[in-house]
C-alpha positions in Angstrom: 137.1 56.5 151.5 137.5 52.9 151.7 134.1 52.5 153.5 132.2 54.6 150.8 134.1 52.5 147.9 132.6 49.4 149.5 129.0 51.1 150.0 129.1 52.0 146.5 130.4 48.7 145.3 127.5 47.0 147.4 124.6 49.4 145.8 126.3 48.3 142.4 126.1 45.0 142.8 122.6 44.8 144.2 121.6 47.0 141.5 122.7 44.7 138.7 121.3 41.6 140.7 117.7 43.2 141.3 114.7 41.8 140.2 116.9 38.8 139.3 115.5 35.5 141.1 117.8 32.8 142.3 119.0 30.6 139.7 116.8 27.0 139.5 119.7 24.3 139.5 119.9 21.1 137.4 119.1 19.2 140.6 116.3 21.5 141.2 114.7 20.5 137.5 115.3 16.9 138.1 113.5 16.8 141.4 110.8 18.8 140.3 110.5 16.6 136.9 110.3 13.7 139.5 107.4 15.5 141.5 105.6 15.9 138.1 106.1 12.4 137.4 104.1 11.1 140.6 101.8 13.8 140.1 100.8 12.3 136.7 100.5 9.2 137.9 98.3 10.4 141.0 96.2 11.8 138.5 95.8 8.8 136.4 94.8 7.2 139.9 92.1 10.3 140.3 93.9 11.3 143.5 93.4 15.1 142.6 94.6 16.2 146.5 98.1 14.1 146.2 98.6 15.6 142.4 98.0 19.0 143.6 100.2 18.3 146.5 103.0 17.1 144.5 102.4 19.6 141.8 102.8 22.5 144.3 106.3 21.4 145.2 107.0 21.1 141.9 106.2 24.9 140.8 107.8 25.9 144.1 111.3 24.1 142.8 111.0 25.5 138.8 108.4 28.7 139.2 109.4 29.5 135.3 107.8 26.4 134.3 104.6 27.2 132.5 103.4 23.3 131.9 103.8 22.9 135.9 101.5 25.9 136.7 98.9 24.9 134.0 98.5 21.2 135.5 98.6 22.7 139.0 95.6 24.9 138.0 93.9 21.6 136.6 94.5 19.6 139.5 93.2 22.6 142.0 90.2 23.1 139.4 88.9 19.3 139.9 89.4 19.8 143.4 86.8 23.0 143.2 89.5 25.5 144.5 88.5 28.1 142.2 90.9 31.0 143.4 93.9 28.7 143.5 93.4 27.3 140.1 93.0 31.0 139.1 96.3 32.0 140.7 97.7 28.8 138.8 96.3 29.8 135.8 98.0 33.5 136.1 101.3 32.2 136.8 101.0 29.9 134.0 100.5 33.0 132.0 103.5 34.9 133.4 105.7 31.6 133.1 104.5 31.3 129.4 105.3 35.0 128.6 108.8 35.0 130.3 109.8 31.5 128.2 108.6 33.4 125.3 110.7 36.2 125.5 113.7 34.1 125.9 112.5 32.3 122.6 110.8 34.8 120.4 110.9 32.7 117.4 108.7 29.8 119.1 105.0 30.5 119.2 104.2 27.4 121.4 104.0 29.8 124.7 101.7 32.2 123.0 99.4 29.3 122.0 99.5 28.3 125.6 98.7 31.5 126.7 95.7 32.0 124.6 94.5 28.4 125.9 94.9 29.8 129.6 93.3 32.9 128.7 90.2 30.8 127.5 90.3 28.6 130.7 90.4 31.9 132.6 87.1 33.3 130.6 89.4 36.0 129.2 88.4 35.7 125.4 89.6 39.2 124.8 93.0 38.4 126.3 93.1 35.1 124.4 92.3 37.0 120.8 94.7 39.7 121.6 97.6 36.9 121.8 95.9 35.4 118.9 96.3 38.5 117.2 99.9 38.5 118.2 100.7 35.2 117.0 99.2 35.7 113.8 101.6 38.8 113.4 104.8 37.5 114.4 104.8 33.9 113.0 102.4 34.1 110.0 105.2 32.0 108.4 104.1 29.1 110.7 100.9 27.0 109.9 100.0 25.9 113.0 99.6 29.6 114.3 97.8 30.8 111.0 95.5 27.3 111.2 94.6 28.4 114.6 91.6 31.1 114.6 89.0 32.6 116.8 86.5 29.6 115.5 89.4 27.3 116.9 89.0 29.0 120.1 85.3 28.7 120.3 85.4 25.3 119.2 88.0 24.6 122.3 85.6 26.2 124.6 82.9 23.8 123.7 84.8 20.6 124.6 83.6 18.8 127.7 87.5 18.4 128.9 87.9 22.1 128.6 84.6 22.8 130.4 86.1 20.7 133.2 89.1 23.1 133.5 87.9 26.4 133.0 86.5 28.7 135.5 
């Protein structure tokens, strides 16, 4: 009976924790922030390989940070690692989606998803998220002023083209 009870307790515990990744500690976040700072310095020196290496370490520590994934993708793009950039950009979209679920009052993660979908060359997905942002944040002028034309102008900028796939 005790063995059965213990087995049931373990299964229940596993069921409640399934899908939950390990909690990111404050120390890990601080270490990741330090790595990101170093990566930003490396990028100002145009040492894309060093910046990519440091940013890859940061996303391993904090895989929930969309900005880190976006930066990793941009460094990989500058290194002409298109598959790596694509993977990082897609992870950024997921991370921003999770961030939005935690605080749906903040439209910024949706706006970032629009930008990243545009980098990925997925205009339909970008417009779908734009429509959602307009529906869910009609009261925010920054969201409403961001239109399909804004996306198209963005796509014409050289700095965008340098990072796009």
